[in-house]
mmCIF file of the N, C-alpha and C atoms, coordinates in Angstrom:
data_MODEL
# 
_entry.id   MODEL 
# 
loop_
_atom_site.group_PDB 
_atom_site.id 
_atom_site.type_symbol 
_atom_site.label_atom_id 
_atom_site.label_alt_id 
_atom_site.label_comp_id 
_atom_site.label_asym_id 
_atom_site.label_entity_id 
_atom_site.label_seq_id 
_atom_site.pdbx_PDB_ins_code 
_atom_site.Cartn_x 
_atom_site.Cartn_y 
_atom_site.Cartn_z 
_atom_site.occupancy 
_atom_site.B_iso_or_equiv 
_atom_site.pdbx_formal_charge 
_atom_site.auth_seq_id 
_atom_site.auth_comp_id 
_atom_site.auth_asym_id 
_atom_site.auth_atom_id 
_atom_site.pdbx_PDB_model_num 
ATOM 1   N N  . MET A 1 1  ? 30.254 37.334 18.645 1.00 0.00 ? 1  MET A N  1 
ATOM 2   C CA . MET A 1 1  ? 30.249 36.008 18.109 1.00 0.00 ? 1  MET A CA 1 
ATOM 3   C C  . MET A 1 1  ? 31.672 35.582 17.733 1.00 0.00 ? 1  MET A C  1 
ATOM 4   N N  . ALA A 1 2  ? 32.380 36.447 17.012 1.00 0.00 ? 2  ALA A N  1 
ATOM 5   C CA . ALA A 1 2  ? 33.743 36.107 16.589 1.00 0.00 ? 2  ALA A CA 1 
ATOM 6   C C  . ALA A 1 2  ? 34.661 35.958 17.799 1.00 0.00 ? 2  ALA A C  1 
ATOM 7   N N  . ALA A 1 3  ? 34.472 36.816 18.811 1.00 0.00 ? 3  ALA A N  1 
ATOM 8   C CA . ALA A 1 3  ? 35.309 36.723 20.007 1.00 0.00 ? 3  ALA A CA 1 
ATOM 9   C C  . ALA A 1 3  ? 35.112 35.384 20.699 1.00 0.00 ? 3  ALA A C  1 
ATOM 10  N N  . GLY A 1 4  ? 33.877 34.924 20.774 1.00 0.00 ? 4  GLY A N  1 
ATOM 11  C CA . GLY A 1 4  ? 33.595 33.621 21.368 1.00 0.00 ? 4  GLY A CA 1 
ATOM 12  C C  . GLY A 1 4  ? 34.195 32.489 20.549 1.00 0.00 ? 4  GLY A C  1 
ATOM 13  N N  . ALA A 1 5  ? 34.112 32.620 19.237 1.00 0.00 ? 5  ALA A N  1 
ATOM 14  C CA . ALA A 1 5  ? 34.707 31.604 18.364 1.00 0.00 ? 5  ALA A CA 1 
ATOM 15  C C  . ALA A 1 5  ? 36.213 31.544 18.570 1.00 0.00 ? 5  ALA A C  1 
ATOM 16  N N  . MET A 1 6  ? 36.835 32.701 18.706 1.00 0.00 ? 6  MET A N  1 
ATOM 17  C CA . MET A 1 6  ? 38.285 32.748 18.918 1.00 0.00 ? 6  MET A CA 1 
ATOM 18  C C  . MET A 1 6  ? 38.649 32.051 20.232 1.00 0.00 ? 6  MET A C  1 
ATOM 19  N N  . LYS A 1 7  ? 37.853 32.274 21.258 1.00 0.00 ? 7  LYS A N  1 
ATOM 20  C CA . LYS A 1 7  ? 38.112 31.649 22.561 1.00 0.00 ? 7  LYS A CA 1 
ATOM 21  C C  . LYS A 1 7  ? 38.032 30.122 22.460 1.00 0.00 ? 7  LYS A C  1 
ATOM 22  N N  . VAL A 1 8  ? 37.003 29.624 21.788 1.00 0.00 ? 8  VAL A N  1 
ATOM 23  C CA . VAL A 1 8  ? 36.825 28.174 21.638 1.00 0.00 ? 8  VAL A CA 1 
ATOM 24  C C  . VAL A 1 8  ? 37.947 27.580 20.795 1.00 0.00 ? 8  VAL A C  1 
ATOM 25  N N  . LEU A 1 9  ? 38.316 28.262 19.715 1.00 0.00 ? 9  LEU A N  1 
ATOM 26  C CA . LEU A 1 9  ? 39.399 27.765 18.856 1.00 0.00 ? 9  LEU A CA 1 
ATOM 27  C C  . LEU A 1 9  ? 40.704 27.666 19.632 1.00 0.00 ? 9  LEU A C  1 
ATOM 28  N N  . ARG A 1 10 ? 41.016 28.710 20.413 1.00 0.00 ? 10 ARG A N  1 
ATOM 29  C CA . ARG A 1 10 ? 42.245 28.683 21.216 1.00 0.00 ? 10 ARG A CA 1 
ATOM 30  C C  . ARG A 1 10 ? 42.204 27.576 22.256 1.00 0.00 ? 10 ARG A C  1 
ATOM 31  N N  . ALA A 1 11 ? 41.034 27.372 22.864 1.00 0.00 ? 11 ALA A N  1 
ATOM 32  C CA . ALA A 1 11 ? 40.894 26.307 23.862 1.00 0.00 ? 11 ALA A CA 1 
ATOM 33  C C  . ALA A 1 11 ? 41.140 24.936 23.238 1.00 0.00 ? 11 ALA A C  1 
ATOM 34  N N  . ASN A 1 12 ? 40.916 24.833 21.942 1.00 0.00 ? 12 ASN A N  1 
ATOM 35  C CA . ASN A 1 12 ? 41.155 23.583 21.221 1.00 0.00 ? 12 ASN A CA 1 
ATOM 36  C C  . ASN A 1 12 ? 42.494 23.597 20.496 1.00 0.00 ? 12 ASN A C  1 
ATOM 37  N N  . ARG A 1 13 ? 43.354 24.499 20.930 1.00 0.00 ? 13 ARG A N  1 
ATOM 38  C CA . ARG A 1 13 ? 44.741 24.591 20.448 1.00 0.00 ? 13 ARG A CA 1 
ATOM 39  C C  . ARG A 1 13 ? 44.882 24.863 18.946 1.00 0.00 ? 13 ARG A C  1 
ATOM 40  N N  . LEU A 1 14 ? 43.924 25.595 18.406 1.00 0.00 ? 14 LEU A N  1 
ATOM 41  C CA . LEU A 1 14 ? 44.017 26.010 17.007 1.00 0.00 ? 14 LEU A CA 1 
ATOM 42  C C  . LEU A 1 14 ? 44.584 27.427 16.945 1.00 0.00 ? 14 LEU A C  1 
ATOM 43  N N  . LYS A 1 15 ? 45.392 27.695 15.946 1.00 0.00 ? 15 LYS A N  1 
ATOM 44  C CA . LYS A 1 15 ? 46.041 29.000 15.809 1.00 0.00 ? 15 LYS A CA 1 
ATOM 45  C C  . LYS A 1 15 ? 45.216 29.901 14.903 1.00 0.00 ? 15 LYS A C  1 
ATOM 46  N N  . ILE A 1 16 ? 45.095 31.169 15.339 1.00 0.00 ? 16 ILE A N  1 
ATOM 47  C CA . ILE A 1 16 ? 44.407 32.202 14.573 1.00 0.00 ? 16 ILE A CA 1 
ATOM 48  C C  . ILE A 1 16 ? 45.427 33.301 14.284 1.00 0.00 ? 16 ILE A C  1 
ATOM 49  N N  . PRO A 1 17 ? 45.724 33.670 13.072 1.00 0.00 ? 17 PRO A N  1 
ATOM 50  C CA . PRO A 1 17 ? 45.430 32.880 11.882 1.00 0.00 ? 17 PRO A CA 1 
ATOM 51  C C  . PRO A 1 17 ? 46.389 31.714 11.815 1.00 0.00 ? 17 PRO A C  1 
ATOM 52  N N  . GLY A 1 18 ? 46.366 31.013 10.798 1.00 0.00 ? 18 GLY A N  1 
ATOM 53  C CA . GLY A 1 18 ? 47.228 29.843 10.646 1.00 0.00 ? 18 GLY A CA 1 
ATOM 54  C C  . GLY A 1 18 ? 46.351 28.652 10.378 1.00 0.00 ? 18 GLY A C  1 
ATOM 55  N N  . ASP A 1 19 ? 45.744 28.122 11.446 1.00 0.00 ? 19 ASP A N  1 
ATOM 56  C CA . ASP A 1 19 ? 44.812 27.020 11.284 1.00 0.00 ? 19 ASP A CA 1 
ATOM 57  C C  . ASP A 1 19 ? 43.439 27.524 10.823 1.00 0.00 ? 19 ASP A C  1 
ATOM 58  N N  . VAL A 1 20 ? 43.023 28.646 11.377 1.00 0.00 ? 20 VAL A N  1 
ATOM 59  C CA . VAL A 1 20 ? 41.696 29.198 11.093 1.00 0.00 ? 20 VAL A CA 1 
ATOM 60  C C  . VAL A 1 20 ? 41.794 30.711 10.955 1.00 0.00 ? 20 VAL A C  1 
ATOM 61  N N  . ALA A 1 21 ? 41.117 31.262 9.967  1.00 0.00 ? 21 ALA A N  1 
ATOM 62  C CA . ALA A 1 21 ? 40.990 32.721 9.826  1.00 0.00 ? 21 ALA A CA 1 
ATOM 63  C C  . ALA A 1 21 ? 39.609 33.114 10.348 1.00 0.00 ? 21 ALA A C  1 
ATOM 64  N N  . ILE A 1 22 ? 39.549 34.226 11.029 1.00 0.00 ? 22 ILE A N  1 
ATOM 65  C CA . ILE A 1 22 ? 38.287 34.714 11.591 1.00 0.00 ? 22 ILE A CA 1 
ATOM 66  C C  . ILE A 1 22 ? 38.036 36.125 11.056 1.00 0.00 ? 22 ILE A C  1 
ATOM 67  N N  . VAL A 1 23 ? 36.801 36.364 10.621 1.00 0.00 ? 23 VAL A N  1 
ATOM 68  C CA . VAL A 1 23 ? 36.380 37.695 10.184 1.00 0.00 ? 23 VAL A CA 1 
ATOM 69  C C  . VAL A 1 23 ? 35.055 38.000 10.862 1.00 0.00 ? 23 VAL A C  1 
ATOM 70  N N  . GLY A 1 24 ? 34.970 39.154 11.495 1.00 0.00 ? 24 GLY A N  1 
ATOM 71  C CA . GLY A 1 24 ? 33.743 39.574 12.160 1.00 0.00 ? 24 GLY A CA 1 
ATOM 72  C C  . GLY A 1 24 ? 32.944 40.526 11.292 1.00 0.00 ? 24 GLY A C  1 
ATOM 73  N N  . TYR A 1 25 ? 31.826 41.009 11.850 1.00 0.00 ? 25 TYR A N  1 
ATOM 74  C CA . TYR A 1 25 ? 30.965 41.917 11.114 1.00 0.00 ? 25 TYR A CA 1 
ATOM 75  C C  . TYR A 1 25 ? 30.396 42.959 12.070 1.00 0.00 ? 25 TYR A C  1 
ATOM 76  N N  . ASP A 1 26 ? 31.091 44.070 12.209 1.00 0.00 ? 26 ASP A N  1 
ATOM 77  C CA . ASP A 1 26 ? 30.568 45.220 12.955 1.00 0.00 ? 26 ASP A CA 1 
ATOM 78  C C  . ASP A 1 26 ? 31.634 46.265 13.261 1.00 0.00 ? 26 ASP A C  1 
ATOM 79  N N  . ASN A 1 27 ? 32.885 45.870 13.371 1.00 0.00 ? 27 ASN A N  1 
ATOM 80  C CA . ASN A 1 27 ? 33.997 46.784 13.619 1.00 0.00 ? 27 ASN A CA 1 
ATOM 81  C C  . ASN A 1 27 ? 33.822 47.623 14.887 1.00 0.00 ? 27 ASN A C  1 
ATOM 82  N N  . THR A 1 28 ? 33.502 46.971 15.991 1.00 0.00 ? 28 THR A N  1 
ATOM 83  C CA . THR A 1 28 ? 33.417 47.671 17.277 1.00 0.00 ? 28 THR A CA 1 
ATOM 84  C C  . THR A 1 28 ? 34.818 47.769 17.889 1.00 0.00 ? 28 THR A C  1 
ATOM 85  N N  . ASP A 1 29 ? 34.921 48.479 18.994 1.00 0.00 ? 29 ASP A N  1 
ATOM 86  C CA . ASP A 1 29 ? 36.206 48.627 19.687 1.00 0.00 ? 29 ASP A CA 1 
ATOM 87  C C  . ASP A 1 29 ? 36.756 47.278 20.159 1.00 0.00 ? 29 ASP A C  1 
ATOM 88  N N  . LEU A 1 30 ? 35.884 46.317 20.398 1.00 0.00 ? 30 LEU A N  1 
ATOM 89  C CA . LEU A 1 30 ? 36.314 44.988 20.823 1.00 0.00 ? 30 LEU A CA 1 
ATOM 90  C C  . LEU A 1 30 ? 37.279 44.375 19.816 1.00 0.00 ? 30 LEU A C  1 
ATOM 91  N N  . CYS A 1 31 ? 37.103 44.679 18.551 1.00 0.00 ? 31 CYS A N  1 
ATOM 92  C CA . CYS A 1 31 ? 37.965 44.115 17.496 1.00 0.00 ? 31 CYS A CA 1 
ATOM 93  C C  . CYS A 1 31 ? 39.438 44.427 17.744 1.00 0.00 ? 31 CYS A C  1 
ATOM 94  N N  . LEU A 1 32 ? 39.717 45.589 18.321 1.00 0.00 ? 32 LEU A N  1 
ATOM 95  C CA . LEU A 1 32 ? 41.096 45.988 18.606 1.00 0.00 ? 32 LEU A CA 1 
ATOM 96  C C  . LEU A 1 32 ? 41.611 45.399 19.911 1.00 0.00 ? 32 LEU A C  1 
ATOM 97  N N  . ALA A 1 33 ? 40.704 45.017 20.797 1.00 0.00 ? 33 ALA A N  1 
ATOM 98  C CA . ALA A 1 33 ? 41.099 44.482 22.097 1.00 0.00 ? 33 ALA A CA 1 
ATOM 99  C C  . ALA A 1 33 ? 41.429 42.995 22.040 1.00 0.00 ? 33 ALA A C  1 
ATOM 100 N N  . LEU A 1 34 ? 40.971 42.315 21.006 1.00 0.00 ? 34 LEU A N  1 
ATOM 101 C CA . LEU A 1 34 ? 41.215 40.878 20.894 1.00 0.00 ? 34 LEU A CA 1 
ATOM 102 C C  . LEU A 1 34 ? 42.642 40.602 20.469 1.00 0.00 ? 34 LEU A C  1 
ATOM 103 N N  . ASP A 1 35 ? 43.108 39.417 20.784 1.00 0.00 ? 35 ASP A N  1 
ATOM 104 C CA . ASP A 1 35 ? 44.452 38.999 20.386 1.00 0.00 ? 35 ASP A CA 1 
ATOM 105 C C  . ASP A 1 35 ? 44.349 37.655 19.687 1.00 0.00 ? 35 ASP A C  1 
ATOM 106 N N  . PRO A 1 36 ? 44.553 37.622 18.376 1.00 0.00 ? 36 PRO A N  1 
ATOM 107 C CA . PRO A 1 36 ? 44.956 38.714 17.495 1.00 0.00 ? 36 PRO A CA 1 
ATOM 108 C C  . PRO A 1 36 ? 43.783 39.673 17.228 1.00 0.00 ? 36 PRO A C  1 
ATOM 109 N N  . THR A 1 37 ? 44.126 40.891 16.800 1.00 0.00 ? 37 THR A N  1 
ATOM 110 C CA . THR A 1 37 ? 43.069 41.839 16.469 1.00 0.00 ? 37 THR A CA 1 
ATOM 111 C C  . THR A 1 37 ? 42.213 41.267 15.346 1.00 0.00 ? 37 THR A C  1 
ATOM 112 N N  . LEU A 1 38 ? 40.925 41.605 15.376 1.00 0.00 ? 38 LEU A N  1 
ATOM 113 C CA . LEU A 1 38 ? 39.949 40.957 14.512 1.00 0.00 ? 38 LEU A CA 1 
ATOM 114 C C  . LEU A 1 38 ? 39.735 41.703 13.201 1.00 0.00 ? 38 LEU A C  1 
ATOM 115 N N  . THR A 1 39 ? 39.953 41.008 12.101 1.00 0.00 ? 39 THR A N  1 
ATOM 116 C CA . THR A 1 39 ? 39.558 41.515 10.789 1.00 0.00 ? 39 THR A CA 1 
ATOM 117 C C  . THR A 1 39 ? 38.038 41.559 10.779 1.00 0.00 ? 39 THR A C  1 
ATOM 118 N N  . THR A 1 40 ? 37.453 42.625 10.229 1.00 0.00 ? 40 THR A N  1 
ATOM 119 C CA . THR A 1 40 ? 36.012 42.780 10.313 1.00 0.00 ? 40 THR A CA 1 
ATOM 120 C C  . THR A 1 40 ? 35.451 43.566 9.143  1.00 0.00 ? 40 THR A C  1 
ATOM 121 N N  . VAL A 1 41 ? 34.173 43.389 8.910  1.00 0.00 ? 41 VAL A N  1 
ATOM 122 C CA . VAL A 1 41 ? 33.450 44.192 7.929  1.00 0.00 ? 41 VAL A CA 1 
ATOM 123 C C  . VAL A 1 41 ? 32.832 45.367 8.680  1.00 0.00 ? 41 VAL A C  1 
ATOM 124 N N  . ASP A 1 42 ? 33.097 46.566 8.213  1.00 0.00 ? 42 ASP A N  1 
ATOM 125 C CA . ASP A 1 42 ? 32.501 47.768 8.797  1.00 0.00 ? 42 ASP A CA 1 
ATOM 126 C C  . ASP A 1 42 ? 31.330 48.162 7.907  1.00 0.00 ? 42 ASP A C  1 
ATOM 127 N N  . TYR A 1 43 ? 30.125 48.040 8.419  1.00 0.00 ? 43 TYR A N  1 
ATOM 128 C CA . TYR A 1 43 ? 28.944 48.354 7.628  1.00 0.00 ? 43 TYR A CA 1 
ATOM 129 C C  . TYR A 1 43 ? 28.467 49.784 7.855  1.00 0.00 ? 43 TYR A C  1 
ATOM 130 N N  . GLN A 1 44 ? 29.292 50.589 8.497  1.00 0.00 ? 44 GLN A N  1 
ATOM 131 C CA . GLN A 1 44 ? 29.061 52.020 8.699  1.00 0.00 ? 44 GLN A CA 1 
ATOM 132 C C  . GLN A 1 44 ? 27.728 52.316 9.391  1.00 0.00 ? 44 GLN A C  1 
ATOM 133 N N  . ALA A 1 45 ? 27.536 51.718 10.554 1.00 0.00 ? 45 ALA A N  1 
ATOM 134 C CA . ALA A 1 45 ? 26.274 51.824 11.286 1.00 0.00 ? 45 ALA A CA 1 
ATOM 135 C C  . ALA A 1 45 ? 25.889 53.273 11.572 1.00 0.00 ? 45 ALA A C  1 
ATOM 136 N N  . GLU A 1 46 ? 26.851 54.106 11.951 1.00 0.00 ? 46 GLU A N  1 
ATOM 137 C CA . GLU A 1 46 ? 26.522 55.508 12.250 1.00 0.00 ? 46 GLU A CA 1 
ATOM 138 C C  . GLU A 1 46 ? 26.029 56.236 11.009 1.00 0.00 ? 46 GLU A C  1 
ATOM 139 N N  . GLU A 1 47 ? 26.678 56.004 9.881  1.00 0.00 ? 47 GLU A N  1 
ATOM 140 C CA . GLU A 1 47 ? 26.253 56.632 8.634  1.00 0.00 ? 47 GLU A CA 1 
ATOM 141 C C  . GLU A 1 47 ? 24.863 56.146 8.226  1.00 0.00 ? 47 GLU A C  1 
ATOM 142 N N  . VAL A 1 48 ? 24.606 54.857 8.372  1.00 0.00 ? 48 VAL A N  1 
ATOM 143 C CA . VAL A 1 48 ? 23.281 54.311 8.075  1.00 0.00 ? 48 VAL A CA 1 
ATOM 144 C C  . VAL A 1 48 ? 22.243 54.994 8.962  1.00 0.00 ? 48 VAL A C  1 
ATOM 145 N N  . GLY A 1 49 ? 22.536 55.134 10.243 1.00 0.00 ? 49 GLY A N  1 
ATOM 146 C CA . GLY A 1 49 ? 21.610 55.779 11.171 1.00 0.00 ? 49 GLY A CA 1 
ATOM 147 C C  . GLY A 1 49 ? 21.329 57.226 10.804 1.00 0.00 ? 49 GLY A C  1 
ATOM 148 N N  . ARG A 1 50 ? 22.381 57.964 10.452 1.00 0.00 ? 50 ARG A N  1 
ATOM 149 C CA . ARG A 1 50 ? 22.197 59.369 10.059 1.00 0.00 ? 50 ARG A CA 1 
ATOM 150 C C  . ARG A 1 50 ? 21.313 59.477 8.810  1.00 0.00 ? 50 ARG A C  1 
ATOM 151 N N  . ARG A 1 51 ? 21.623 58.673 7.806  1.00 0.00 ? 51 ARG A N  1 
ATOM 152 C CA . ARG A 1 51 ? 20.845 58.731 6.564  1.00 0.00 ? 51 ARG A CA 1 
ATOM 153 C C  . ARG A 1 51 ? 19.405 58.288 6.776  1.00 0.00 ? 51 ARG A C  1 
ATOM 154 N N  . LEU A 1 52 ? 19.227 57.271 7.579  1.00 0.00 ? 52 LEU A N  1 
ATOM 155 C CA . LEU A 1 52 ? 17.883 56.778 7.851  1.00 0.00 ? 52 LEU A CA 1 
ATOM 156 C C  . LEU A 1 52 ? 17.061 57.827 8.601  1.00 0.00 ? 52 LEU A C  1 
ATOM 157 N N  . ALA A 1 53 ? 17.644 58.453 9.607  1.00 0.00 ? 53 ALA A N  1 
ATOM 158 C CA . ALA A 1 53 ? 16.930 59.489 10.357 1.00 0.00 ? 53 ALA A CA 1 
ATOM 159 C C  . ALA A 1 53 ? 16.542 60.650 9.441  1.00 0.00 ? 53 ALA A C  1 
ATOM 160 N N  . ALA A 1 54 ? 17.473 61.088 8.611  1.00 0.00 ? 54 ALA A N  1 
ATOM 161 C CA . ALA A 1 54 ? 17.173 62.185 7.685  1.00 0.00 ? 54 ALA A CA 1 
ATOM 162 C C  . ALA A 1 54 ? 16.067 61.773 6.712  1.00 0.00 ? 54 ALA A C  1 
ATOM 163 N N  . GLY A 1 55 ? 16.150 60.552 6.209  1.00 0.00 ? 55 GLY A N  1 
ATOM 164 C CA . GLY A 1 55 ? 15.128 60.070 5.282  1.00 0.00 ? 55 GLY A CA 1 
ATOM 165 C C  . GLY A 1 55 ? 13.762 59.947 5.922  1.00 0.00 ? 55 GLY A C  1 
ATOM 166 N N  . LEU A 1 56 ? 13.733 59.484 7.160  1.00 0.00 ? 56 LEU A N  1 
ATOM 167 C CA . LEU A 1 56 ? 12.444 59.365 7.858  1.00 0.00 ? 56 LEU A CA 1 
ATOM 168 C C  . LEU A 1 56 ? 11.815 60.734 8.094  1.00 0.00 ? 56 LEU A C  1 
ATOM 169 N N  . LEU A 1 57 ? 12.643 61.726 8.411  1.00 0.00 ? 57 LEU A N  1 
ATOM 170 C CA . LEU A 1 57 ? 12.121 63.079 8.575  1.00 0.00 ? 57 LEU A CA 1 
ATOM 171 C C  . LEU A 1 57 ? 11.521 63.596 7.266  1.00 0.00 ? 57 LEU A C  1 
ATOM 172 N N  . GLU A 1 58 ? 12.148 63.273 6.152  1.00 0.00 ? 58 GLU A N  1 
ATOM 173 C CA . GLU A 1 58 ? 11.605 63.670 4.849  1.00 0.00 ? 58 GLU A CA 1 
ATOM 174 C C  . GLU A 1 58 ? 10.288 62.944 4.559  1.00 0.00 ? 58 GLU A C  1 
ATOM 175 N N  . LEU A 1 59 ? 10.224 61.664 4.915  1.00 0.00 ? 59 LEU A N  1 
ATOM 176 C CA . LEU A 1 59 ? 8.973  60.909 4.731  1.00 0.00 ? 59 LEU A CA 1 
ATOM 177 C C  . LEU A 1 59 ? 7.846  61.497 5.568  1.00 0.00 ? 59 LEU A C  1 
ATOM 178 N N  . VAL A 1 60 ? 8.117  61.729 6.844  1.00 0.00 ? 60 VAL A N  1 
ATOM 179 C CA . VAL A 1 60 ? 7.106  62.261 7.755  1.00 0.00 ? 60 VAL A CA 1 
ATOM 180 C C  . VAL A 1 60 ? 6.693  63.662 7.322  1.00 0.00 ? 60 VAL A C  1 
ATOM 181 N N  . GLY A 1 61 ? 7.648  64.438 6.827  1.00 0.00 ? 61 GLY A N  1 
ATOM 182 C CA . GLY A 1 61 ? 7.359  65.801 6.387  1.00 0.00 ? 61 GLY A CA 1 
ATOM 183 C C  . GLY A 1 61 ? 6.707  65.880 5.017  1.00 0.00 ? 61 GLY A C  1 
ATOM 184 N N  . GLY A 1 62 ? 6.516  64.749 4.362  1.00 0.00 ? 62 GLY A N  1 
ATOM 185 C CA . GLY A 1 62 ? 5.856  64.732 3.069  1.00 0.00 ? 62 GLY A CA 1 
ATOM 186 C C  . GLY A 1 62 ? 6.737  65.169 1.905  1.00 0.00 ? 62 GLY A C  1 
ATOM 187 N N  . LYS A 1 63 ? 8.032  65.288 2.126  1.00 0.00 ? 63 LYS A N  1 
ATOM 188 C CA . LYS A 1 63 ? 8.941  65.722 1.057  1.00 0.00 ? 63 LYS A CA 1 
ATOM 189 C C  . LYS A 1 63 ? 9.210  64.612 0.054  1.00 0.00 ? 63 LYS A C  1 
ATOM 190 N N  . VAL A 1 64 ? 9.126  63.354 0.500  1.00 0.00 ? 64 VAL A N  1 
ATOM 191 C CA . VAL A 1 64 ? 9.320  62.203 -0.389 1.00 0.00 ? 64 VAL A CA 1 
ATOM 192 C C  . VAL A 1 64 ? 8.229  61.175 -0.098 1.00 0.00 ? 64 VAL A C  1 
ATOM 193 N N  . LYS A 1 65 ? 7.966  60.314 -1.066 1.00 0.00 ? 65 LYS A N  1 
ATOM 194 C CA . LYS A 1 65 ? 6.947  59.277 -0.893 1.00 0.00 ? 65 LYS A CA 1 
ATOM 195 C C  . LYS A 1 65 ? 7.537  57.924 -0.532 1.00 0.00 ? 65 LYS A C  1 
ATOM 196 N N  . SER A 1 66 ? 8.817  57.741 -0.828 1.00 0.00 ? 66 SER A N  1 
ATOM 197 C CA . SER A 1 66 ? 9.482  56.490 -0.476 1.00 0.00 ? 66 SER A CA 1 
ATOM 198 C C  . SER A 1 66 ? 10.951 56.792 -0.178 1.00 0.00 ? 66 SER A C  1 
ATOM 199 N N  . LEU A 1 67 ? 11.606 55.796 0.370  1.00 0.00 ? 67 LEU A N  1 
ATOM 200 C CA . LEU A 1 67 ? 12.990 55.987 0.790  1.00 0.00 ? 67 LEU A CA 1 
ATOM 201 C C  . LEU A 1 67 ? 13.815 54.765 0.420  1.00 0.00 ? 67 LEU A C  1 
ATOM 202 N N  . ALA A 1 68 ? 14.924 54.998 -0.237 1.00 0.00 ? 68 ALA A N  1 
ATOM 203 C CA . ALA A 1 68 ? 15.877 53.929 -0.538 1.00 0.00 ? 68 ALA A CA 1 
ATOM 204 C C  . ALA A 1 68 ? 17.266 54.480 -0.272 1.00 0.00 ? 68 ALA A C  1 
ATOM 205 N N  . LEU A 1 69 ? 18.060 53.726 0.447  1.00 0.00 ? 69 LEU A N  1 
ATOM 206 C CA . LEU A 1 69 ? 19.423 54.172 0.704  1.00 0.00 ? 69 LEU A CA 1 
ATOM 207 C C  . LEU A 1 69 ? 20.348 52.981 0.751  1.00 0.00 ? 69 LEU A C  1 
ATOM 208 N N  . SER A 1 70 ? 21.587 53.246 0.454  1.00 0.00 ? 70 SER A N  1 
ATOM 209 C CA . SER A 1 70 ? 22.587 52.194 0.580  1.00 0.00 ? 70 SER A CA 1 
ATOM 210 C C  . SER A 1 70 ? 23.896 52.813 1.032  1.00 0.00 ? 70 SER A C  1 
ATOM 211 N N  . VAL A 1 71 ? 24.596 52.066 1.824  1.00 0.00 ? 71 VAL A N  1 
ATOM 212 C CA . VAL A 1 71 ? 25.920 52.458 2.296  1.00 0.00 ? 71 VAL A CA 1 
ATOM 213 C C  . VAL A 1 71 ? 26.822 51.267 2.046  1.00 0.00 ? 71 VAL A C  1 
ATOM 214 N N  . ARG A 1 72 ? 27.937 51.498 1.399  1.00 0.00 ? 72 ARG A N  1 
ATOM 215 C CA . ARG A 1 72 ? 28.828 50.403 1.028  1.00 0.00 ? 72 ARG A CA 1 
ATOM 216 C C  . ARG A 1 72 ? 29.693 49.987 2.230  1.00 0.00 ? 72 ARG A C  1 
ATOM 217 N N  . PRO A 1 73 ? 29.592 48.736 2.652  1.00 0.00 ? 73 PRO A N  1 
ATOM 218 C CA . PRO A 1 73 ? 30.477 48.252 3.722  1.00 0.00 ? 73 PRO A CA 1 
ATOM 219 C C  . PRO A 1 73 ? 31.901 48.084 3.194  1.00 0.00 ? 73 PRO A C  1 
ATOM 220 N N  . PHE A 1 74 ? 32.848 48.019 4.109  1.00 0.00 ? 74 PHE A N  1 
ATOM 221 C CA . PHE A 1 74 ? 34.232 47.798 3.688  1.00 0.00 ? 74 PHE A CA 1 
ATOM 222 C C  . PHE A 1 74 ? 34.947 46.906 4.687  1.00 0.00 ? 74 PHE A C  1 
ATOM 223 N N  . LEU A 1 75 ? 35.974 46.226 4.205  1.00 0.00 ? 75 LEU A N  1 
ATOM 224 C CA . LEU A 1 75 ? 36.741 45.301 5.030  1.00 0.00 ? 75 LEU A CA 1 
ATOM 225 C C  . LEU A 1 75 ? 37.863 46.037 5.740  1.00 0.00 ? 75 LEU A C  1 
ATOM 226 N N  . VAL A 1 76 ? 37.965 45.815 7.057  1.00 0.00 ? 76 VAL A N  1 
ATOM 227 C CA . VAL A 1 76 ? 39.059 46.363 7.857  1.00 0.00 ? 76 VAL A CA 1 
ATOM 228 C C  . VAL A 1 76 ? 39.977 45.191 8.180  1.00 0.00 ? 76 VAL A C  1 
ATOM 229 N N  . GLU A 1 77 ? 41.107 45.130 7.488  1.00 0.00 ? 77 GLU A N  1 
ATOM 230 C CA . GLU A 1 77 ? 42.012 43.994 7.650  1.00 0.00 ? 77 GLU A CA 1 
ATOM 231 C C  . GLU A 1 77 ? 42.893 44.174 8.880  1.00 0.00 ? 77 GLU A C  1 
ATOM 232 N N  . ARG A 1 78 ? 42.875 43.146 9.726  1.00 0.00 ? 78 ARG A N  1 
ATOM 233 C CA . ARG A 1 78 ? 43.715 43.135 10.915 1.00 0.00 ? 78 ARG A CA 1 
ATOM 234 C C  . ARG A 1 78 ? 44.419 41.786 10.982 1.00 0.00 ? 78 ARG A C  1 
ATOM 235 N N  . GLU A 1 79 ? 44.758 41.334 12.179 1.00 0.00 ? 79 GLU A N  1 
ATOM 236 C CA . GLU A 1 79 ? 45.645 40.174 12.336 1.00 0.00 ? 79 GLU A CA 1 
ATOM 237 C C  . GLU A 1 79 ? 44.951 38.811 12.281 1.00 0.00 ? 79 GLU A C  1 
ATOM 238 N N  . SER A 1 80 ? 43.631 38.743 12.344 1.00 0.00 ? 80 SER A N  1 
ATOM 239 C CA . SER A 1 80 ? 42.966 37.437 12.487 1.00 0.00 ? 80 SER A CA 1 
ATOM 240 C C  . SER A 1 80 ? 42.801 36.665 11.181 1.00 0.00 ? 80 SER A C  1 
ATOM 241 N N  . HIS A 1 81 ? 43.425 37.133 10.145 1.00 0.00 ? 81 HIS A N  1 
ATOM 242 C CA . HIS A 1 81 ? 43.425 36.387 8.883  1.00 0.00 ? 81 HIS A CA 1 
ATOM 243 C C  . HIS A 1 81 ? 44.805 36.526 8.245  1.00 0.00 ? 81 HIS A C  1 
ATOM 244 N N  . GLN A 1 82 ? 45.090 35.708 7.301  1.00 0.00 ? 82 GLN A N  1 
ATOM 245 C CA . GLN A 1 82 ? 46.315 35.850 6.546  1.00 0.00 ? 82 GLN A CA 1 
ATOM 246 C C  . GLN A 1 82 ? 46.020 35.592 5.086  1.00 0.00 ? 82 GLN A C  1 
ATOM 247 N N  . GLU A 1 83 ? 46.788 36.198 4.232  1.00 0.00 ? 83 GLU A N  1 
ATOM 248 C CA . GLU A 1 83 ? 46.526 36.078 2.798  1.00 0.00 ? 83 GLU A CA 1 
ATOM 249 C C  . GLU A 1 83 ? 47.111 34.830 2.222  1.00 0.00 ? 83 GLU A C  1 
# 
């Protein structure tokens, strides 16, 4: 989504950053391939998956009756924004 927004903004002669700051949400490898590189929120998808799988195994195995987990996302600052 952010990559498409960047393309449209550039086509309309807007500068990133400068005129517009862009922040994505996923921190995939694409973020590094874009120009400028994309500032993004990393929600730690792999860690969420590991914890969820372990928790589901505990639920299925009867070790727990419910499951609650949280993983703190963090901002990866790159070139697509300015302070």
